[in-house]
C-alpha angles and dihedrals in degrees: 000000000000132000118201105210148151123225095232096046109106091203090054091048091051093051095043093049091048093048090049092048093047091051096244111152107224129162109231112222114196107225135193103204092191090069094054095231113213094227093055095044091049089056100036121026089201091060091223132142142266098044121165121205115196126218090261093051101260111148116215119186142178110062095250092051088051091048091051091047092051091047090055091047091053097041096245107331094141108033131043119247094221107097097222093047091045090054090052090052092047091052092048091050092047091049094049092045090047091054088052090051090056094045092050090049089057093046093050093045090056097038103043104038126071109256093251091055098049106122106222095187088060091050091047091051092051092047090051088057090049092050093050092048093047091050089049091050092047090053093044105036113179116244115249112219128175095292132037125239134201093275091055091051091049093049093046091049092048093050090049090052097046090051090048095052102025105028115190094359101102111038102078111111092004107093094153093054090045090055095043098088092054092046091046090053090059090064095033106033092176091069087101090064090066098055123101 
């Protein structure tokens, strides 16, 4: 298997951590999506990362689709079987991924537009969503048991990304979220392998 990825991509980090944890051997292929690499485009017409290519050539893309595929391949290593618990994990993963969507929207707005065309009301709106979601997560912190699940990987990847792109701008009033990476590392010691 191969995973096309970029170091900074939180979705790539989530998928790569989960694959590592689940024991799925996958070659990680660093990918610059801006250069439209032929290998990525052959696998994923959207040219987005992460993209997983299986041993038999099946391309699976969108991080959640990849997570679900890996869960099926490992007979439930990433998601609980209990329906209510599974829904909690799905919601946590969707919330963490949604925060990343907002953060990336801000990054692209600043990076891709000339300074005089950056639309601050759009950035403010995205940051307001981030703040609400972080407050929600702080008030509803997921329990960490003996083994991580897909929601934990999504949250850990999101916190890594927000600190990478917005260092020191999110922790105030959120001590539980601030402590989460260290706590997560106690049940997934290889978290450190996925930092820049």
